[in-house]
Residue, then its C-alpha position, 0 to 999 in steps of 0.5 A: s271743218q274741225g273748228s265748227c265741230l269743236f264749237k258745236q261740241i262745246w255747246k252740246s257734247p256728243r258724249v251723252e247717249h240721248p242729248q236733250r233739247i236746248k230748251a230742256d238744258l236751258g230749263m235745267g239751268a234755270l231750275a238750278w237757280i233755286i239751289a244756287f241763288p240762296l247759297v251764293t247770296f248767303v256766302g256774299q252776305l256772310i262775308d260782307w257781315g264779316l268785313y263789317l265786323f272786322s273792318s267797318f266796311e259797309g259795302y260797295e257797288q259792283v261795276a255792273v250794278r253801277y252800269l245798270k243804274t246809270t242807264v235807267e233814265s235812257p230807254p235805249l241805254l237801258a235796253m242795251a244794258l239789259f241785253t248785255i247783262i242778261i244775254a250777251a255776258p252770260c253767253i260770252e262768259e259761259f263760252l269762255f269759262r265753261g266751254c273753252l277753259q273748263s273743257f280744256l282743263r278737263n283734258y289735263m285734270s279731273v272734272k272736279g279740278s277743272i270746275l274748281f280752277s275755271s270757277l276761280c278764274f271766273a271769280l277773279f275775272h270780276f275783280s275791280l279795284s273800284q270795289g275795294l274790300g267788296n272784291i272779297s265777298l264778290c269773288a267768293s260769291l261768284f266762285v260759288l256761282a261758278l261751281f254751280l255753273g261748272f257742275i251743271y255744264e258737266r252734268q248736262a254736257s251742254l253749255f246751254a244749261s250753264v247759260g240758262l243758270h247764268m241768265t236766270f241769275n242775272i235776270v233776277s238780280t237785275t229785276r231786284v236792282l231795278f225794282f227793289s232799289e231800296y235794298e242793297y244788292s250790290s254783288e248779285i249781277q254776274s255779268 
């Protein structure tokens, strides 16, 4: 049917002459983390520093980080949290923001415009009143991450590539929160 064909095109576009295998796309996304992670972290920390200088704001804890920390004492809840943060959220969010929104916008604007607009929507989707001023650095850093996600989706013509980047980002961020909790990684989990 036409719906299942469209669904397949979102995940792996037929517009490329020699489509790569899914593993290669996931790997390319994971490799893109090497460039994305330092820039996303830098933007978040720079804005946090600016907020501290101008308003004495000393940080916040992202909703996903709080969720993860509340599950640590219960292995079944922790397993569910890890599944949600590492697998479900990247797959769902990439399908919605890159696969559906960015692909739809590409029909009405340039590729760059569709990446910018879908990235802005992705960043604002993570806004939460409980994060207060922290929303500024969180949304800015997520906007930068989303630019990478949008770019790798277009470059590889595969949603698997952006899912690979998103999953890698969340795996590293989750590991840092769970095992290096003495440091403040409040804005890194992007679920």
